[in-house]
C-alpha positions as a Markdown table, in Angstrom:
| # | Residue | x | y | z |
|---|---|---|---|---|
| 1 | Met | 88.5 | 108.2 | 101.6 |
| 2 | Ala | 86.4 | 106.0 | 100.0 |
| 3 | Leu | 87.2 | 102.3 | 98.8 |
| 4 | Arg | 86.7 | 104.0 | 95.0 |
| 5 | His | 90.4 | 105.6 | 95.7 |
| 6 | Ala | 91.8 | 102.7 | 97.2 |
| 7 | Val | 91.0 | 100.9 | 93.9 |
| 8 | Leu | 92.5 | 103.6 | 91.7 |
| 9 | Ala | 95.8 | 103.6 | 93.9 |
| 10 | Ala | 96.0 | 100.1 | 93.8 |
| 11 | Leu | 95.5 | 99.8 | 90.0 |
| 12 | Leu | 98.5 | 102.5 | 89.5 |
| 13 | Asp | 101.0 | 99.9 | 88.9 |
| 14 | Gly | 98.7 | 98.4 | 85.5 |
| 15 | Glu | 96.3 | 96.1 | 84.8 |
| 16 | His | 94.3 | 93.6 | 87.3 |
| 17 | Ser | 91.9 | 91.6 | 87.2 |
| 18 | Gly | 89.3 | 91.7 | 90.2 |
| 19 | Tyr | 91.3 | 88.6 | 91.3 |
| 20 | Gln | 94.5 | 89.9 | 91.1 |
| 21 | Leu | 92.8 | 93.3 | 92.8 |
| 22 | Ala | 91.8 | 91.3 | 95.6 |
| 23 | Lys | 95.1 | 89.5 | 96.1 |
| 24 | Ala | 96.7 | 92.9 | 96.2 |
| 25 | Phe | 94.3 | 94.7 | 99.2 |
| 26 | Asp | 94.9 | 91.2 | 101.0 |
| 27 | Val | 98.4 | 91.3 | 101.2 |
| 28 | Gly | 99.5 | 95.3 | 100.9 |
| 29 | Val | 96.3 | 97.5 | 100.8 |
| 30 | Ala | 94.7 | 95.6 | 103.6 |
| 31 | Asn | 97.3 | 97.4 | 106.2 |
| 32 | Phe | 95.4 | 100.5 | 105.1 |
| 33 | Trp | 92.1 | 100.1 | 103.6 |
| 34 | His | 90.2 | 96.5 | 104.2 |
| 35 | Ala | 87.4 | 95.3 | 101.6 |
| 36 | Leu | 85.9 | 92.0 | 100.9 |
| 37 | Pro | 86.3 | 90.7 | 97.2 |
| 38 | Gln | 82.6 | 91.6 | 96.4 |
| 39 | Gln | 83.1 | 95.1 | 97.5 |
| 40 | Leu | 85.8 | 95.5 | 95.3 |
| 41 | Tyr | 84.4 | 93.7 | 92.3 |
| 42 | Ala | 81.5 | 96.1 | 92.8 |
| 43 | Glu | 83.6 | 99.1 | 93.2 |
| 44 | Leu | 85.3 | 98.2 | 89.6 |
| 45 | Ala | 82.1 | 98.0 | 88.1 |
| 46 | Arg | 81.0 | 101.6 | 89.6 |
| 47 | Leu | 84.6 | 102.9 | 88.6 |
| 48 | Glu | 84.1 | 101.6 | 84.9 |
| 49 | Lys | 80.5 | 103.1 | 84.5 |
| 50 | Asp | 82.2 | 106.4 | 85.9 |
| 51 | Gly | 85.0 | 106.1 | 83.2 |
| 52 | Gln | 87.5 | 105.8 | 85.8 |
| 53 | Val | 88.7 | 102.8 | 84.9 |
| 54 | Thr | 88.7 | 100.7 | 81.7 |
| 55 | Gly | 88.2 | 96.9 | 81.4 |
| 56 | Arg | 89.0 | 94.4 | 78.3 |
| 57 | Gln | 88.2 | 91.1 | 78.1 |
| 58 | Val | 90.7 | 88.6 | 78.1 |
| 59 | Val | 89.7 | 85.2 | 76.8 |
| 60 | Gln | 91.4 | 81.9 | 78.3 |
| 61 | Glu | 90.9 | 78.7 | 76.6 |
| 62 | Thr | 91.6 | 76.5 | 79.8 |
| 63 | Arg | 89.8 | 78.8 | 82.2 |
| 64 | Pro | 86.8 | 81.2 | 82.5 |
| 65 | Asn | 87.4 | 84.5 | 80.8 |
| 66 | Lys | 88.6 | 87.7 | 82.8 |
| 67 | Arg | 88.5 | 91.3 | 83.0 |
| 68 | Leu | 91.4 | 93.3 | 83.1 |
| 69 | Phe | 91.2 | 97.1 | 84.4 |
| 70 | Thr | 93.4 | 99.9 | 84.2 |
| 71 | Val | 93.1 | 103.5 | 85.1 |
| 72 | Thr | 91.7 | 106.2 | 82.9 |
| 73 | Asp | 93.0 | 109.7 | 82.9 |
| 74 | Ala | 89.6 | 110.3 | 84.6 |
| 75 | Gly | 90.4 | 108.0 | 87.6 |
| 76 | Leu | 94.3 | 109.6 | 87.5 |
| 77 | Asp | 92.3 | 112.9 | 87.9 |
| 78 | Glu | 90.1 | 111.3 | 90.9 |
| 79 | Leu | 92.8 | 110.6 | 92.4 |
| 80 | Lys | 94.6 | 113.7 | 92.0 |
| 81 | Gln | 91.7 | 115.4 | 93.5 |
| 82 | Phe | 91.9 | 113.3 | 96.4 |
| 83 | Ala | 95.2 | 113.7 | 97.4 |
| 84 | Ala | 94.8 | 117.3 | 97.2 |
| 85 | Ser | 92.0 | 117.5 | 99.5 |
| 86 | Ala | 92.5 | 117.4 | 103.5 |
| 87 | Ser | 92.9 | 114.4 | 105.4 |
| 88 | Lys | 90.5 | 113.1 | 108.1 |
| 89 | Pro | 92.6 | 112.4 | 111.6 |
| 90 | Ser | 92.8 | 108.7 | 112.1 |
| 91 | Phe | 91.2 | 106.5 | 115.0 |
| 92 | Ile | 91.1 | 102.9 | 116.4 |
| 93 | Arg | 88.1 | 101.1 | 116.6 |
| 94 | Asp | 88.5 | 98.1 | 117.9 |
| 95 | Asp | 86.3 | 95.3 | 119.9 |
| 96 | Leu | 89.1 | 93.8 | 121.5 |
| 97 | Leu | 90.0 | 97.1 | 123.3 |
| 98 | Val | 86.5 | 97.4 | 124.4 |
| 99 | Lys | 87.2 | 94.0 | 126.3 |
| 100 | Val | 90.5 | 95.2 | 127.6 |
| 101 | Gln | 88.4 | 98.0 | 129.5 |
| 102 | Ala | 86.4 | 95.5 | 130.6 |
| 103 | Ala | 88.5 | 93.1 | 131.4 |
| 104 | Asp | 88.9 | 93.6 | 135.1 |
| 105 | Arg | 85.0 | 93.6 | 135.9 |
| 106 | Ile | 84.5 | 90.5 | 133.3 |
| 107 | Gly | 87.6 | 88.1 | 133.4 |
| 108 | Thr | 91.1 | 88.3 | 132.3 |
| 109 | Gly | 91.2 | 84.7 | 131.0 |
| 110 | Pro | 89.5 | 84.9 | 127.4 |
| 111 | Val | 90.8 | 88.3 | 127.3 |
| 112 | Ile | 94.2 | 87.3 | 127.6 |
| 113 | Glu | 93.7 | 84.6 | 125.2 |
| 114 | Gln | 92.5 | 87.0 | 122.6 |
| 115 | Leu | 95.2 | 89.1 | 123.1 |
| 116 | Glu | 97.9 | 86.5 | 122.5 |
| 117 | Glu | 96.2 | 85.4 | 119.4 |
| 118 | Arg | 96.1 | 89.1 | 118.1 |
| 119 | Ala | 99.9 | 89.2 | 118.9 |
| 120 | Ser | 100.5 | 85.7 | 117.0 |
| 121 | Val | 98.5 | 87.2 | 113.5 |
| 122 | Ala | 100.5 | 90.7 | 114.1 |
| 123 | Ala | 103.8 | 88.5 | 113.9 |
| 124 | Ala | 102.8 | 86.5 | 110.8 |
| 125 | Lys | 101.8 | 90.0 | 109.4 |
| 126 | Ile | 105.4 | 91.2 | 110.2 |
| 127 | Gly | 106.5 | 87.9 | 108.3 |
| 128 | Leu | 104.7 | 88.8 | 105.4 |
| 129 | Phe | 105.6 | 92.5 | 105.7 |
| 130 | Gly | 109.1 | 91.7 | 105.5 |
| 131 | Lys | 109.1 | 89.3 | 102.9 |
| 132 | Leu | 107.1 | 91.7 | 100.6 |
| 133 | Leu | 109.5 | 94.7 | 101.5 |
| 134 | Arg | 112.4 | 92.6 | 100.8 |
| 135 | Lys | 110.4 | 91.6 | 97.2 |
| 136 | Met | 109.7 | 95.2 | 96.2 |
| 137 | Arg | 113.5 | 96.9 | 96.6 |
| 138 | Gly | 115.4 | 93.8 | 95.1 |
| 139 | Glu | 118.9 | 93.9 | 95.7 |
| 140 | Met | 118.8 | 97.4 | 97.3 |
| 141 | Asp | 118.9 | 98.0 | 100.8 |
| 142 | Glu | 116.2 | 100.3 | 102.3 |
| 143 | Glu | 118.0 | 103.1 | 102.1 |
| 144 | Glu | 119.1 | 103.3 | 98.6 |
| 145 | Phe | 115.4 | 102.2 | 97.7 |
| 146 | Leu | 114.2 | 104.7 | 99.4 |
| 147 | Arg | 116.4 | 107.3 | 97.9 |
| 148 | Arg | 116.0 | 106.1 | 94.1 |
| 149 | Gly | 113.6 | 103.2 | 94.0 |
| 150 | Glu | 111.2 | 103.5 | 91.1 |
| 151 | Arg | 107.6 | 103.2 | 92.9 |
| 152 | Ile | 107.8 | 104.2 | 96.6 |
| 153 | Gly | 104.1 | 104.6 | 97.5 |
| 154 | Pro | 103.4 | 101.2 | 98.2 |
| 155 | Tyr | 106.6 | 100.6 | 99.8 |
| 156 | Leu | 106.3 | 103.4 | 102.5 |
| 157 | Thr | 102.5 | 102.1 | 102.8 |
| 158 | Cys | 103.9 | 98.8 | 103.6 |
| 159 | Leu | 106.4 | 100.4 | 105.9 |
| 160 | Arg | 103.5 | 102.0 | 107.7 |
| 161 | Gly | 101.9 | 98.4 | 108.0 |
| 162 | Leu | 105.0 | 97.0 | 109.6 |
| 163 | Ala | 105.4 | 99.7 | 112.1 |
| 164 | Phe | 101.5 | 99.1 | 113.2 |
| 165 | Glu | 101.9 | 95.3 | 113.1 |
| 166 | Glu | 105.2 | 95.5 | 115.0 |
| 167 | Asp | 103.6 | 98.1 | 117.5 |
| 168 | Asn | 100.3 | 95.9 | 117.6 |
| 169 | Arg | 102.2 | 92.7 | 118.7 |
| 170 | Ala | 104.5 | 94.3 | 121.5 |
| 171 | Trp | 101.0 | 96.2 | 123.2 |
| 172 | Cys | 99.0 | 93.0 | 123.0 |
| 173 | Leu | 102.2 | 91.0 | 124.7 |
| 174 | Arg | 102.6 | 93.7 | 127.4 |
| 175 | Ile | 98.8 | 93.8 | 128.7 |
| 176 | Ala | 98.4 | 90.0 | 128.5 |
| 177 | Ala | 101.5 | 90.1 | 130.7 |
| 178 | Val | 100.0 | 92.9 | 132.7 |
| 179 | Leu | 96.3 | 90.9 | 133.3 |
| 180 | Arg | 98.4 | 87.6 | 133.9 |
| 181 | Glu | 100.3 | 89.4 | 136.4 |
| 182 | Arg | 96.8 | 90.9 | 138.3 |
| 183 | Gln | 95.3 | 87.5 | 138.5 |
| 184 | Pro | 94.4 | 86.6 | 142.0 |
| 185 | Asp | 96.6 | 83.5 | 143.0 |
| 186 | Arg | 97.6 | 83.3 | 139.1 |
| 187 | Ala | 94.4 | 81.5 | 138.3 |
| 188 | Gln | 92.2 | 82.8 | 135.7 |
| 189 | Leu | 89.4 | 84.3 | 136.2 |
């Protein structure tokens, strides 16, 4: 998957400025695709040049002008082609796992601290995903929303993000406890 597909998918709900798109990535899309704001702005420019999004200038009196972007028919066709192509298997690439693998040779103290910090970050993300999911479904309970919700894709990806963070938190806490128990005389190396 290229960043362009994630940007096109994020723009399906209507017009967004680059700033709004960056916020959307930060809150929802980041659970499956990470991009820095400057990468998003550069991709928007490429997509506009390729005719897959269209932008319009909005004049603001008290703030700088902004550009709002929407997906064009060509962009929607690009997403359809992308959706029809085979997906690659996912994989984990995580520097913390390298540290855990080496922990019994390099000392567990710093690794335990980093596992606990990662668990704390995951807990915060769990809270954010919970709020976002509640906001998306409004007055409906989850099962009703899954059956009848108007725009289900963002909800489903947030469910995946929530499950990932819950599992991530549980794993980090478990591994930190295992490493702590294995320390000689309970003293960190």
